[in-house]
N, C-alpha and C positions, 0 to 999 in steps of 0.2 A: 627078763621081767622089767628091766629098766625102762624100755620104750613103752611098755604097757602102763607102767605107773605114771609115766609122763603124760599119757592120755587121760588119766583119771583126774576129775576135777578136784582141786584142793578144797579143804574145809572152808577157807576164807571166801571161796567163790560163792557160796550160798549167801553170805552177807552182802556181797557186791550185787547179787541179783535182787535181793530184797530191797536194797537201796535204789536200784534202777527202776524196779516196779513202783516203789513209793514215789519216785519222781514223776512217772507217768500219771499216777493218781493225782498228784498235786497239779500237774499241767492240765489234766482233764477237768479238775474241779475249777481251776481258774478260767478255763474256756467256758464252762457251764455258767459261771457267774457273769461273764461277758455276754453270753447268750441271753440271759435273763434281763439284760438291759433293753432287749427288744430291738425293733427296727429292721432295716434291710440287711444287716449283717448276720442275722440269725442263721441262715443256711451255712454261712462260712464257719460259724462256731460249732454248728452241728457236725460239719465235716471234720473239724479239728478234733472233736471228741471221738468220732469214729476212728480217726487215725491213732489217737492215744490208746484207744481200746485195743486196736490191732497190735500195737507195739507191746502193750501189757500182756496180751495173750502169748506172744512169742517168748517173753521173759518167763511167764508162768510155765509154759511148756518146757523151757530149758531147765527150770528148777525141778520139775517132776522127772525129767530124764536124768538129771544129776543125782537125784535121790536113789534111783535104781543103779547108777554106775559107781557110786562112791561107797567105799568100804567104811570110812569113818565120817560121820556127820556131826555138826556142831551140837545138835540136840536131837531128840527123838524124831525118827523119820515121819511118823504120823503127825507130829506137831508141825514139822516143816510143810508137809502137804496141806494140812489144815490152814496154816497161816497164809501161804501163798494163794490158796483157793479162796479164802475170805477176802484177801486183797483184790483178787481178780473179780470177785463178785461185785465189789464196789464200783469198779470201772465199767463192768458189764451193765450195772444198773444205770450209770450215767448215760451209757449208750442207748439203753432202752428209753430213757427220758428224752434224749435228743431225737430218737426215731419217732416217738409219739408227737413231739412238737413239729417234726417235719411232715408227718402224716396229716396233721390237722392244719398245717400252714399257719401256726400261731406266730404273731409278730409283736404282741403286746402282753405284758405279764403284770400280775398284781404285786403290790408292795410286799405282802407277806411272802410271796414266792422269792423275791429278790433277797429278803432277809434270810430265808432258808438257804438260798444260794451262798450267802455269807457264812452260814454255819457249815455248809459243805466244804467251803474253802478252809475254814479253821480245822475241821476234823482231818482233812487231807494233809494239811501242813503239819498237824500233830503226828500223823502217821509218818511223814517224811522225817520229822525229828526223831521219832522213836526207833526206826529200824537200825540206824547206826549204833544205837546204844545197846543193841542185843549182842554186840561183839564182846562186851564185858558186862554181863548181866548183873553180877554181884555188885560191882562198883556203881552201876547205874540203876540199881533196883529202885531206889527212892524216887529218882526222877521219872522213871518209867511208870511207877505207881501214880504219881501226880498227873502224868499225861493221860493215862488210861481213865482215871477218874474224871478228868476234864472232858473227855469224849462222852462219858456217861451223862455228865451235866448238860453238855450241848445237845445230846439226843433228847433229853427231857425238855429243853427249851424248844427244840424243833417240834416236839409233840404239841406244845402249847400254841406255837405258830400255826401248825396245821389246823388245829381246832378253830383258832381265830380266823384264819384265812378262809376255811370252808364256810364259816358263819357269814363273813363279809361277802363271800361269793354268792351265797344264797340270797342274802339281802339285796345284793346289787343286781344280779342277772337271773337268779334262780327261777323267778316267776315269769319274767318277761321273755327270757330266751333260754329254754331248757337245754338246748344243744350246747350253748356257751357254758352253762353250768356243768354239764357232763364232761366237756373237754377240760375245763379248769380243774374240776375235781380229779380227773385222771392225772393231770400234771402235778397237782399237790401230792397225790398218792405216790407217784414216781419219786418226787423230791424227798418225801419222808423215807422211802425205802433206801435211797442213797445214804442218808444219815444212819439208818439202821445197819446198813452193811459196814459202815465205818465203825459203828459200835461193835459189830462182830469181830472186826480186826483187833480192836482194843481188848476185847474179851479173850481172843486167842493169845495175844501178847501176855495178858495177865495169867493165863493158864500155863504158858511156858515158864513164866517167873515162878509160879507156885511149884511146878514140878522140878525145877532145876536149881533152886536156891537152897 
């Protein structure tokens, strides 16, 4: 049985994988923010996001396989699956945003879009800070609560930016160029969904805290 046990992932491996996935989220978010600066480098940053999404998928798949192979997990198996799935949804949504931008060949972005990009970076970096703290949930519970509450606050800020951006878009091109309005509205919708997915991650972390403290 010794060789068999050696093949089994150790409990700490889950935390390493969470951290690795969170790094891809942060890298993807920073690439998205660079993308929203516009210009001729937009395709380059879209490709970077696609690469980060692919890397994140591989990590998420490894977590799901590890859940099935491991006898003892650091916390409930369903919580592990839900957490990594919500993290993967966030980078998937970034990729969907990049694909829409590629499809419509957008090279210029509104100020409100860039500010929403700033929020995406903040929520991704909060996730990057949060995952290592799960190793010692009791000791880090207060900090984790602060971080998850900050994501909720940022999501509300993003909602206001979305509304203001849509209003400005309508006033700016809505009547003169309906197609430009439709494209801009779709990008706003994608950006808002990215922030929503990060709030889902924060909610999953809060749920783990509630169950295991």
